[in-house]
Phi, psi and omega in degrees: 000128186294142180279136191281135184284137183277149177286168175299322180295315181288327179291323186280332180273342185238324183259174184228178181289155173302117185298318186295316182297313182302309187294329174297311187283336168297324176290336179279329182284336181270003183289199188304135177295125182284355176077013178275160176284137180281116176263317178246088184287340178253057189250164178220149178239138179231124173270108193281135173225181179289309185262336186206166180231135177261125180249129184236134170235174180303142186296334176283354190264348179194144181302327181239092183277001170234120175228163183245132172239152178289167186269347183289157194302321184292322174288325173302319180287328179292331180287322172301313181297318178297324180288331169295323182284343174269004178072023176282142175240327184249127179233139180232143177214164176266152174284074178271104177053231174248005183293336177288336196299316176302314184299314184306307180299320183292315183293316183292325176294330183278354175105006175284144166276105185263124181257118174259111190261147179279139183292338177295330181286343187239024177275004187273005179290118185278158178085195181281141198261120170228166182303310178310304182298330184283324178287331171290325175293319180292320178301319181289324175287328178280329171312314181261022172060042184254010177249137173261138185281131178288156180279127173231124190278167181297169187299320185286336172287321179297316176310305184299316175304308178306313186285325183285323171297314172308312188293321180289330174295318175298320179297316176303317177291328175294323178293322175304310182299325171303312179303322174301316177295318181301313176304318182290327182289310183298321175303330173268007179066036173258101185272044179297330177287358173270343180248342170238151190286333191212117177294335185283348184283181187295317179295311181299317181292321180297318187285320180296320178291324178296320177299318178291337175278354180117352178290122180241353183284119187288328179294320176294318178297320185295325182291346175281357182299157176279155181287356180269349182282131189278339180292140183282166187298324176302311181296317179291321173305312180302324183279345182265006184269088186249173175262102185283122182237131190297319184291321178286337176291318178302311173311310176304311173310312177299317182298312182299316179304313176302321181295314176304312176299315180297325184292320177296328179285325180297318183294322175298320174295327178294315176307308181291324180294322177299318181299318180285324176301320180300333183289326189297139187288159179281150174247145182283144182290159181286140185265158180303322179297334180280341176290325187298326176261029191289143175239358173307311180184187179303123180230156180261149185290137177285147182285142184230127173216185188285341187285350175069240186290328179303313179290317176303308184309310182296317182294323180290320174300318179295316176300321182289324179294320182292317174308306182303317179296322179294318175297318177299314182300315187278349176094357185294333189282352183217060177295152186295310186264015179285150176307153183283338172278181186281079185290324187292315183291327177294322176291323176295323170298315182294317187266341183087345175221158172277102183280342180289353172298335173296132181292131177100346183259124182251188185279332179292323176299308186296318183291324175296319176307306183294319184292333177277315188244340180084192181248358177267111177263015177291341178301334182249127191285318182224168178299332177292323174298323181293314185292321177299309179303327175287356186055036177253005171259165182291137186251092189242138169248126190240131175223130188056032179073015179241137175289112185265338184201153176214098184277151169238106187260134174274121180232163182269092172229046184291327182298322182287314186296314179301315181296328177291308188292340174288354178277007186301319185243023180282137174262055182236171176302311180292326176291323173291322177301322180288320181296326181289321179286331177291325182290333185268318191247349182091167191299313185298312181291329184292317182287334170287321172300316187286324176297322173297316177295324171300316178303321173297318178298318181294316177309311188285323181293323185283329183269321182255352181060041179263149178260143190269120173232120189271142181251003170096182181289336181296324178297313178297321178292324173299319182290320174301317173303314175302315180299322177292323179295316184296317183301318179294318183298318177299319179295308185302316186293324182291331184268355180090021182247169174225133179281143178218143183290139177298147181299000000 
Protein backbone atom coordinates (compact mmCIF):
# COMPACT_ATOMS: atom_id res chain seq x y z
CA UNK A 1 0.00 0.00 0.00
CA UNK A 2 1.42 3.37 -1.04
CA UNK A 3 2.35 5.68 1.78
CA UNK A 4 0.08 8.75 1.99
CA UNK A 5 1.87 12.03 1.39
CA UNK A 6 1.64 14.37 4.34
CA UNK A 7 0.15 17.82 3.85
CA UNK A 8 2.20 20.91 4.54
CA UNK A 9 0.34 21.46 7.82
CA UNK A 10 1.03 17.89 9.03
CA UNK A 11 4.66 18.03 7.94
CA UNK A 12 5.34 21.33 9.70
CA UNK A 13 3.52 20.43 12.91
CA UNK A 14 4.99 16.91 13.21
CA UNK A 15 8.05 16.64 10.99
CA UNK A 16 11.36 18.50 10.70
CA UNK A 17 13.84 19.49 8.01
CA UNK A 18 16.14 16.88 6.54
CA UNK A 19 19.04 16.69 9.00
CA UNK A 20 21.66 15.82 6.37
CA UNK A 21 20.62 18.72 4.12
CA UNK A 22 20.66 21.22 6.99
CA UNK A 23 24.07 20.04 8.15
CA UNK A 24 25.54 20.29 4.64
CA UNK A 25 24.45 23.87 4.10
CA UNK A 26 25.50 24.91 7.58
CA UNK A 27 28.97 23.76 6.61
CA UNK A 28 28.80 25.79 3.38
CA UNK A 29 27.66 28.91 5.18
CA UNK A 30 30.50 28.65 7.72
CA UNK A 31 33.08 28.19 4.96
CA UNK A 32 35.70 30.73 3.88
CA UNK A 33 34.94 34.35 4.72
CA UNK A 34 34.47 36.29 1.44
CA UNK A 35 36.21 39.31 2.99
CA UNK A 36 33.36 41.74 2.37
CA UNK A 37 32.17 44.42 4.74
CA UNK A 38 29.23 43.30 6.87
CA UNK A 39 26.40 45.78 6.26
CA UNK A 40 23.49 43.99 7.97
CA UNK A 41 24.87 41.88 10.84
CA UNK A 42 21.41 41.02 12.21
CA UNK A 43 19.87 39.71 8.99
CA UNK A 44 17.65 36.79 8.03
CA UNK A 45 16.79 35.33 4.61
CA UNK A 46 13.38 33.98 3.64
CA UNK A 47 12.63 31.84 0.62
CA UNK A 48 8.98 32.54 -0.17
CA UNK A 49 6.76 29.69 -1.33
CA UNK A 50 3.11 28.96 -1.92
CA UNK A 51 2.53 26.58 1.00
CA UNK A 52 5.51 27.32 3.22
CA UNK A 53 8.49 29.66 3.73
CA UNK A 54 12.07 28.66 4.57
CA UNK A 55 13.78 31.08 6.98
CA UNK A 56 17.54 31.17 7.59
CA UNK A 57 19.47 33.04 10.30
CA UNK A 58 23.15 33.09 11.17
CA UNK A 59 24.33 29.72 12.67
CA UNK A 60 25.25 31.21 16.03
CA UNK A 61 21.80 32.66 16.70
CA UNK A 62 19.88 29.40 17.07
CA UNK A 63 20.65 25.68 17.31
CA UNK A 64 18.38 25.20 14.29
CA UNK A 65 19.28 28.16 12.05
CA UNK A 66 17.05 27.10 9.14
CA UNK A 67 13.38 26.53 9.79
CA UNK A 68 10.25 26.07 7.70
CA UNK A 69 7.05 27.94 8.49
CA UNK A 70 3.62 27.62 6.95
CA UNK A 71 1.91 30.31 4.93
CA UNK A 72 -1.10 30.63 7.26
CA UNK A 73 -1.30 33.63 9.56
CA UNK A 74 -0.63 31.77 12.81
CA UNK A 75 2.65 30.39 11.46
CA UNK A 76 3.64 33.79 10.08
CA UNK A 77 3.21 35.26 13.56
CA UNK A 78 5.25 32.37 14.98
CA UNK A 79 7.94 33.10 12.39
CA UNK A 80 8.09 36.76 13.46
CA UNK A 81 8.36 35.74 17.13
CA UNK A 82 11.20 33.30 16.34
CA UNK A 83 13.11 35.97 14.37
CA UNK A 84 12.79 38.37 17.31
CA UNK A 85 14.11 35.72 19.69
CA UNK A 86 17.11 35.31 17.37
CA UNK A 87 17.88 39.05 17.52
CA UNK A 88 17.11 39.63 13.84
CA UNK A 89 16.48 43.21 12.70
CA UNK A 90 16.69 43.02 8.88
CA UNK A 91 14.83 40.50 6.75
CA UNK A 92 15.22 39.87 3.03
CA UNK A 93 12.79 38.04 0.74
CA UNK A 94 12.13 37.71 -2.97
CA UNK A 95 9.08 39.18 -4.68
CA UNK A 96 7.61 35.81 -5.63
CA UNK A 97 4.19 36.29 -7.19
CA UNK A 98 1.77 37.57 -4.55
CA UNK A 99 2.86 35.07 -1.88
CA UNK A 100 5.29 37.54 -0.29
CA UNK A 101 2.64 40.16 0.54
CA UNK A 102 1.22 38.49 3.66
CA UNK A 103 4.67 37.71 5.09
CA UNK A 104 5.87 41.24 4.28
CA UNK A 105 2.97 42.87 6.10
CA UNK A 106 3.31 40.66 9.18
CA UNK A 107 7.06 41.29 9.46
CA UNK A 108 6.70 45.01 8.80
CA UNK A 109 4.04 45.31 11.48
CA UNK A 110 6.32 43.41 13.89
CA UNK A 111 9.00 46.11 13.47
CA UNK A 112 11.48 44.43 11.09
CA UNK A 113 13.22 46.24 8.25
CA UNK A 114 12.10 44.20 5.26
CA UNK A 115 14.10 44.19 2.01
CA UNK A 116 12.09 43.03 -1.00
CA UNK A 117 14.63 41.83 -3.57
CA UNK A 118 14.09 41.20 -7.25
CA UNK A 119 14.59 37.54 -8.14
CA UNK A 120 16.69 38.63 -11.12
CA UNK A 121 19.35 39.92 -8.73
CA UNK A 122 19.77 36.59 -6.89
CA UNK A 123 20.17 34.10 -9.75
CA UNK A 124 23.94 33.73 -9.60
CA UNK A 125 23.95 30.85 -7.13
CA UNK A 126 25.79 27.87 -8.71
CA UNK A 127 24.84 24.25 -8.28
CA UNK A 128 21.55 22.58 -7.47
CA UNK A 129 18.88 24.93 -6.16
CA UNK A 130 16.77 24.01 -3.11
CA UNK A 131 14.59 26.07 -0.80
CA UNK A 132 17.04 25.74 2.09
CA UNK A 133 19.94 26.74 -0.13
CA UNK A 134 17.99 29.74 -1.46
CA UNK A 135 17.23 31.09 2.02
CA UNK A 136 20.90 30.69 3.02
CA UNK A 137 22.01 32.45 -0.15
CA UNK A 138 19.64 35.37 0.44
CA UNK A 139 20.94 35.68 4.00
CA UNK A 140 24.55 35.82 2.83
CA UNK A 141 23.88 38.35 0.08
CA UNK A 142 21.92 40.68 2.36
CA UNK A 143 24.47 40.40 5.16
CA UNK A 144 27.08 41.97 2.89
CA UNK A 145 24.62 44.52 1.40
CA UNK A 146 24.59 43.03 -2.10
CA UNK A 147 20.81 43.28 -2.67
CA UNK A 148 18.74 46.30 -3.63
CA UNK A 149 15.41 46.95 -2.00
CA UNK A 150 12.45 47.19 -4.36
CA UNK A 151 10.28 50.27 -4.44
CA UNK A 152 6.97 49.98 -2.59
CA UNK A 153 4.70 53.04 -2.53
CA UNK A 154 2.91 54.20 0.64
CA UNK A 155 -0.27 52.45 1.70
CA UNK A 156 -2.65 55.14 0.42
CA UNK A 157 -0.99 55.02 -3.02
CA UNK A 158 -1.25 51.22 -3.01
CA UNK A 159 -5.01 51.54 -2.53
CA UNK A 160 -5.22 53.77 -5.59
CA UNK A 161 -2.96 51.44 -7.56
CA UNK A 162 -5.10 48.38 -6.78
CA UNK A 163 -8.30 50.06 -7.98
CA UNK A 164 -6.63 51.56 -11.06
CA UNK A 165 -5.17 48.23 -12.14
CA UNK A 166 -8.50 46.53 -11.57
CA UNK A 167 -10.23 49.22 -13.61
CA UNK A 168 -7.70 48.71 -16.40
CA UNK A 169 -8.56 45.00 -16.54
CA UNK A 170 -12.27 45.88 -16.75
CA UNK A 171 -11.56 48.27 -19.63
CA UNK A 172 -9.70 45.48 -21.45
CA UNK A 173 -12.61 43.09 -20.90
CA UNK A 174 -15.02 45.70 -22.24
CA UNK A 175 -12.83 46.06 -25.35
CA UNK A 176 -12.95 42.28 -25.84
CA UNK A 177 -16.74 42.42 -25.60
CA UNK A 178 -16.78 45.05 -28.38
CA UNK A 179 -14.61 42.77 -30.52
CA UNK A 180 -17.05 39.93 -29.78
CA UNK A 181 -19.94 42.13 -31.01
CA UNK A 182 -18.02 42.91 -34.20
CA UNK A 183 -17.35 39.20 -34.81
CA UNK A 184 -21.03 38.33 -34.36
CA UNK A 185 -22.15 41.09 -36.75
CA UNK A 186 -19.63 40.08 -39.43
CA UNK A 187 -20.76 36.45 -39.08
CA UNK A 188 -24.25 37.65 -40.10
CA UNK A 189 -22.67 39.84 -42.85
CA UNK A 190 -23.63 43.03 -41.04
CA UNK A 191 -20.74 45.32 -42.03
CA UNK A 192 -21.50 48.09 -39.52
CA UNK A 193 -17.84 48.36 -38.47
CA UNK A 194 -16.93 49.43 -42.03
CA UNK A 195 -19.14 52.52 -41.91
CA UNK A 196 -18.61 53.78 -38.34
CA UNK A 197 -15.28 53.99 -36.59
CA UNK A 198 -16.25 52.65 -33.15
CA UNK A 199 -18.97 50.17 -32.21
CA UNK A 200 -18.80 51.32 -28.58
CA UNK A 201 -19.94 54.83 -29.58
CA UNK A 202 -23.44 56.24 -29.50
CA UNK A 203 -24.39 55.18 -33.05
CA UNK A 204 -22.96 51.66 -32.79
CA UNK A 205 -24.59 50.83 -29.48
CA UNK A 206 -27.95 52.34 -30.48
CA UNK A 207 -28.13 50.29 -33.69
CA UNK A 208 -26.93 47.05 -32.06
CA UNK A 209 -29.47 47.29 -29.24
CA UNK A 210 -32.24 48.07 -31.76
CA UNK A 211 -31.26 44.92 -33.68
CA UNK A 212 -31.51 42.86 -30.49
CA UNK A 213 -34.96 44.30 -29.82
CA UNK A 214 -36.15 42.99 -33.20
CA UNK A 215 -35.67 45.85 -35.66
CA UNK A 216 -34.57 44.51 -39.06
CA UNK A 217 -35.32 47.38 -41.45
CA UNK A 218 -31.88 48.71 -42.46
CA UNK A 219 -33.16 52.18 -43.33
CA UNK A 220 -34.85 52.61 -39.96
CA UNK A 221 -31.66 51.46 -38.29
CA UNK A 222 -29.64 53.91 -40.37
CA UNK A 223 -31.79 56.80 -39.18
CA UNK A 224 -30.56 56.15 -35.64
CA UNK A 225 -27.06 57.40 -36.46
CA UNK A 226 -25.55 60.36 -34.62
CA UNK A 227 -25.23 63.62 -36.51
CA UNK A 228 -21.43 63.44 -36.23
CA UNK A 229 -21.20 60.25 -38.33
CA UNK A 230 -19.92 61.13 -41.80
CA UNK A 231 -21.37 58.10 -43.59
CA UNK A 232 -24.70 58.66 -45.31
CA UNK A 233 -27.93 56.88 -44.38
CA UNK A 234 -27.79 54.94 -47.64
CA UNK A 235 -24.28 53.68 -46.95
CA UNK A 236 -25.15 52.62 -43.40
CA UNK A 237 -28.38 50.95 -44.57
CA UNK A 238 -26.52 48.90 -47.16
CA UNK A 239 -24.08 47.70 -44.50
CA UNK A 240 -26.99 46.55 -42.29
CA UNK A 241 -28.49 44.11 -44.80
CA UNK A 242 -27.46 40.91 -43.05
CA UNK A 243 -28.37 37.25 -42.73
CA UNK A 244 -30.12 37.19 -39.37
CA UNK A 245 -29.32 33.99 -37.49
CA UNK A 246 -30.91 33.14 -34.17
CA UNK A 247 -27.84 31.51 -32.64
CA UNK A 248 -25.55 34.42 -33.62
CA UNK A 249 -28.08 36.92 -32.31
CA UNK A 250 -27.94 35.08 -28.99
CA UNK A 251 -24.15 35.37 -29.10
CA UNK A 252 -24.47 39.09 -29.83
CA UNK A 253 -26.81 39.50 -26.84
CA UNK A 254 -24.27 37.77 -24.59
CA UNK A 255 -21.53 40.15 -25.78
CA UNK A 256 -23.75 43.18 -25.09
CA UNK A 257 -24.61 41.86 -21.62
CA UNK A 258 -20.89 41.34 -20.88
CA UNK A 259 -20.13 44.88 -22.07
CA UNK A 260 -22.87 46.35 -19.87
CA UNK A 261 -21.61 44.40 -16.87
CA UNK A 262 -18.07 45.66 -17.42
CA UNK A 263 -19.34 49.23 -17.65
CA UNK A 264 -21.06 48.75 -14.28
CA UNK A 265 -17.82 47.41 -12.79
CA UNK A 266 -15.89 50.36 -14.20
CA UNK A 267 -18.40 52.79 -12.66
CA UNK A 268 -17.96 51.10 -9.27
CA UNK A 269 -14.19 51.37 -9.60
CA UNK A 270 -14.56 55.07 -10.42
CA UNK A 271 -16.52 55.67 -7.22
CA UNK A 272 -13.95 53.79 -5.15
CA UNK A 273 -11.08 55.55 -6.92
CA UNK A 274 -12.61 58.95 -6.21
CA UNK A 275 -12.89 57.97 -2.55
CA UNK A 276 -9.21 56.96 -2.31
CA UNK A 277 -7.99 60.01 -4.23
CA UNK A 278 -9.89 62.33 -1.87
CA UNK A 279 -7.85 60.95 1.05
CA UNK A 280 -4.49 61.86 -0.54
CA UNK A 281 -3.04 65.10 0.86
CA UNK A 282 -2.82 68.36 -1.08
CA UNK A 283 0.48 69.63 -2.43
CA UNK A 284 1.15 73.39 -2.67
CA UNK A 285 0.65 74.82 -6.14
CA UNK A 286 3.59 76.30 -8.06
CA UNK A 287 4.13 80.04 -7.52
CA UNK A 288 4.86 82.57 -10.23
CA UNK A 289 8.39 83.14 -8.93
CA UNK A 290 9.19 79.46 -9.50
CA UNK A 291 8.19 79.68 -13.15
CA UNK A 292 10.90 82.26 -13.82
CA UNK A 293 13.73 79.80 -13.18
CA UNK A 294 12.07 76.84 -14.83
CA UNK A 295 14.26 74.11 -16.29
CA UNK A 296 11.44 71.80 -17.30
CA UNK A 297 11.26 73.17 -20.82
CA UNK A 298 10.84 76.38 -22.77
CA UNK A 299 8.98 78.82 -20.54
CA UNK A 300 7.90 82.40 -20.92
CA UNK A 301 9.03 85.03 -18.45
CA UNK A 302 6.37 86.10 -15.92
CA UNK A 303 5.15 89.63 -16.16
CA UNK A 304 6.17 91.94 -13.31
CA UNK A 305 4.68 95.33 -12.55
CA UNK A 306 4.24 97.74 -9.69
CA UNK A 307 0.83 96.27 -8.90
CA UNK A 308 2.54 93.24 -7.44
CA UNK A 309 0.39 90.23 -6.52
CA UNK A 310 -2.71 91.52 -8.30
CA UNK A 311 -0.91 91.63 -11.64
CA UNK A 312 0.63 88.19 -11.06
CA UNK A 313 -2.78 86.75 -10.28
CA UNK A 314 -4.23 88.12 -13.53
CA UNK A 315 -1.27 86.75 -15.47
CA UNK A 316 -1.68 83.30 -13.92
CA UNK A 317 -5.42 83.27 -14.62
CA UNK A 318 -4.79 84.24 -18.25
CA UNK A 319 -2.23 81.44 -18.63
CA UNK A 320 -4.59 78.95 -17.01
CA UNK A 321 -7.36 79.95 -19.43
CA UNK A 322 -4.97 79.49 -22.37
CA UNK A 323 -3.98 76.05 -21.09
CA UNK A 324 -7.63 75.05 -20.63
CA UNK A 325 -8.43 76.12 -24.17
CA UNK A 326 -5.46 74.20 -25.51
CA UNK A 327 -6.45 71.03 -23.66
CA UNK A 328 -10.05 71.29 -24.78
CA UNK A 329 -8.94 71.67 -28.39
CA UNK A 330 -6.58 68.68 -28.19
CA UNK A 331 -9.23 66.49 -26.57
CA UNK A 332 -7.25 65.79 -23.40
CA UNK A 333 -10.09 66.85 -21.13
CA UNK A 334 -12.46 64.12 -22.39
CA UNK A 335 -10.54 60.88 -22.84
CA UNK A 336 -12.84 58.04 -23.86
CA UNK A 337 -11.98 55.63 -21.04
CA UNK A 338 -11.31 58.29 -18.40
CA UNK A 339 -13.33 58.28 -15.16
CA UNK A 340 -16.53 60.30 -15.24
CA UNK A 341 -15.58 62.60 -12.34
CA UNK A 342 -13.19 65.56 -12.65
CA UNK A 343 -9.98 63.57 -12.51
CA UNK A 344 -7.77 66.32 -13.90
CA UNK A 345 -8.45 68.79 -11.08
CA UNK A 346 -8.09 66.02 -8.51
CA UNK A 347 -4.67 65.07 -9.89
CA UNK A 348 -3.62 68.74 -9.99
CA UNK A 349 -4.51 69.03 -6.30
CA UNK A 350 -2.55 65.88 -5.44
CA UNK A 351 0.53 66.68 -7.56
CA UNK A 352 0.61 70.44 -6.97
CA UNK A 353 1.08 70.98 -10.73
CA UNK A 354 -1.00 70.23 -13.80
CA UNK A 355 1.00 67.53 -15.57
CA UNK A 356 -1.48 67.40 -18.44
CA UNK A 357 -0.04 70.71 -19.72
CA UNK A 358 2.82 68.62 -21.15
CA UNK A 359 2.00 67.94 -24.77
CA UNK A 360 1.00 64.32 -25.40
CA UNK A 361 0.14 63.66 -21.75
CA UNK A 362 -3.52 63.19 -20.78
CA UNK A 363 -5.24 62.45 -17.48
CA UNK A 364 -4.98 58.69 -18.01
CA UNK A 365 -1.19 58.89 -18.33
CA UNK A 366 -0.87 61.06 -15.22
CA UNK A 367 -3.20 58.80 -13.22
CA UNK A 368 -1.19 55.72 -14.20
CA UNK A 369 2.06 57.43 -13.19
CA UNK A 370 0.68 58.59 -9.83
CA UNK A 371 -0.96 55.25 -9.00
CA UNK A 372 2.28 53.35 -9.68
CA UNK A 373 4.86 55.75 -8.22
CA UNK A 374 3.00 58.30 -6.15
CA UNK A 375 3.99 61.97 -5.98
CA UNK A 376 7.05 61.72 -3.69
CA UNK A 377 10.12 61.60 -5.94
CA UNK A 378 12.67 61.57 -3.08
CA UNK A 379 13.00 57.81 -3.54
CA UNK A 380 15.11 58.62 -6.64
CA UNK A 381 18.10 60.91 -6.16
CA UNK A 382 17.93 62.40 -9.67
CA UNK A 383 15.74 62.23 -12.73
CA UNK A 384 18.25 59.86 -14.34
CA UNK A 385 17.78 57.43 -11.45
CA UNK A 386 14.04 57.45 -12.14
CA UNK A 387 14.58 56.81 -15.85
CA UNK A 388 16.93 53.95 -15.04
CA UNK A 389 14.43 52.47 -12.57
CA UNK A 390 11.73 52.61 -15.25
CA UNK A 391 14.08 50.63 -17.54
CA UNK A 392 13.98 53.44 -20.10
CA UNK A 393 17.76 53.93 -20.05
CA UNK A 394 20.14 51.83 -22.19
CA UNK A 395 21.14 48.64 -20.35
CA UNK A 396 24.70 48.17 -21.55
CA UNK A 397 27.49 46.00 -20.21
CA UNK A 398 30.97 47.46 -20.72
CA UNK A 399 34.22 45.64 -20.00
CA UNK A 400 37.66 46.91 -20.89
CA UNK A 401 36.14 49.95 -22.52
CA UNK A 402 34.19 47.78 -24.99
CA UNK A 403 30.48 47.10 -25.23
CA UNK A 404 30.01 43.38 -24.53
CA UNK A 405 26.19 43.25 -24.30
CA UNK A 406 23.15 45.42 -24.78
CA UNK A 407 20.07 43.94 -23.13
CA UNK A 408 16.55 44.90 -24.08
CA UNK A 409 14.29 44.30 -21.10
CA UNK A 410 10.53 44.30 -21.58
CA UNK A 411 8.93 46.50 -18.94
CA UNK A 412 5.47 47.94 -18.35
CA UNK A 413 5.81 51.57 -19.34
CA UNK A 414 2.96 51.56 -21.87
CA UNK A 415 1.47 54.80 -20.56
CA UNK A 416 4.64 56.84 -21.18
CA UNK A 417 5.31 55.11 -24.49
CA UNK A 418 1.79 55.78 -25.75
CA UNK A 419 2.11 59.42 -24.71
CA UNK A 420 5.42 59.61 -26.60
CA UNK A 421 3.99 58.02 -29.76
CA UNK A 422 1.07 60.50 -29.74
CA UNK A 423 3.58 63.31 -30.47
CA UNK A 424 4.00 62.11 -34.07
CA UNK A 425 1.91 64.93 -35.58
CA UNK A 426 2.13 67.47 -32.76
CA UNK A 427 3.17 71.00 -33.72
CA UNK A 428 4.82 71.51 -30.34
CA UNK A 429 8.35 71.56 -28.99
CA UNK A 430 8.09 67.93 -27.91
CA UNK A 431 6.56 66.94 -31.24
CA UNK A 432 9.51 68.45 -33.11
CA UNK A 433 11.91 66.71 -30.73
CA UNK A 434 10.22 63.35 -31.30
CA UNK A 435 10.31 63.69 -35.10
CA UNK A 436 13.99 64.66 -34.94
CA UNK A 437 14.79 61.58 -32.82
CA UNK A 438 12.72 59.38 -35.11
CA UNK A 439 14.70 60.51 -38.15
CA UNK A 440 17.97 59.68 -36.38
CA UNK A 441 17.16 56.57 -34.31
CA UNK A 442 14.08 55.02 -35.87
CA UNK A 443 10.55 54.68 -34.42
CA UNK A 444 11.21 52.19 -31.58
CA UNK A 445 14.23 53.95 -30.10
CA UNK A 446 12.62 57.36 -30.57
CA UNK A 447 9.53 56.29 -28.61
CA UNK A 448 11.72 54.96 -25.80
CA UNK A 449 13.84 58.12 -25.75
CA UNK A 450 10.76 60.37 -25.66
CA UNK A 451 9.19 58.24 -22.92
CA UNK A 452 12.37 58.76 -20.89
CA UNK A 453 12.16 62.52 -21.58
CA UNK A 454 8.53 62.63 -20.42
CA UNK A 455 9.55 60.81 -17.22
CA UNK A 456 12.20 63.48 -16.65
CA UNK A 457 9.60 66.21 -17.12
CA UNK A 458 7.34 64.52 -14.58
CA UNK A 459 10.23 64.34 -12.11
CA UNK A 460 11.15 68.01 -12.54
CA UNK A 461 7.60 69.27 -12.22
CA UNK A 462 6.88 67.14 -9.13
CA UNK A 463 10.15 68.06 -7.39
CA UNK A 464 10.53 71.71 -8.44
CA UNK A 465 6.88 72.72 -8.87
CA UNK A 466 7.41 74.41 -12.22
CA UNK A 467 4.83 75.15 -14.88
CA UNK A 468 5.19 73.95 -18.45
CA UNK A 469 4.52 76.45 -21.23
CA UNK A 470 5.11 75.07 -24.72
CA UNK A 471 6.62 77.42 -27.34
CA UNK A 472 5.99 75.16 -30.30
CA UNK A 473 8.06 73.39 -32.91
CA UNK A 474 9.78 76.62 -34.01
CA UNK A 475 11.66 76.82 -30.70
CA UNK A 476 13.06 73.33 -31.19
CA UNK A 477 14.10 74.09 -34.76
CA UNK A 478 15.79 77.32 -33.64
CA UNK A 479 17.80 75.51 -30.95
CA UNK A 480 18.74 72.74 -33.37
CA UNK A 481 19.95 75.31 -35.91
CA UNK A 482 22.03 77.03 -33.24
CA UNK A 483 23.66 73.75 -32.22
CA UNK A 484 24.49 72.84 -35.81
CA UNK A 485 25.88 76.32 -36.47
CA UNK A 486 28.18 76.17 -33.44
CA UNK A 487 29.35 72.72 -34.52
CA UNK A 488 30.15 73.93 -38.03
CA UNK A 489 31.98 76.96 -36.64
CA UNK A 490 34.18 74.74 -34.45
CA UNK A 491 35.02 72.49 -37.39
CA UNK A 492 35.79 75.47 -39.65
CA UNK A 493 38.05 77.05 -37.01
CA UNK A 494 39.92 73.77 -36.53
CA UNK A 495 40.55 73.60 -40.30
CA UNK A 496 41.58 77.27 -40.54
CA UNK A 497 38.44 78.58 -42.19
CA UNK A 498 35.81 81.13 -41.20
CA UNK A 499 32.08 80.79 -41.70
CA UNK A 500 30.13 83.70 -43.13
CA UNK A 501 26.38 83.90 -43.79
CA UNK A 502 25.28 83.66 -47.41
CA UNK A 503 24.11 86.86 -49.05
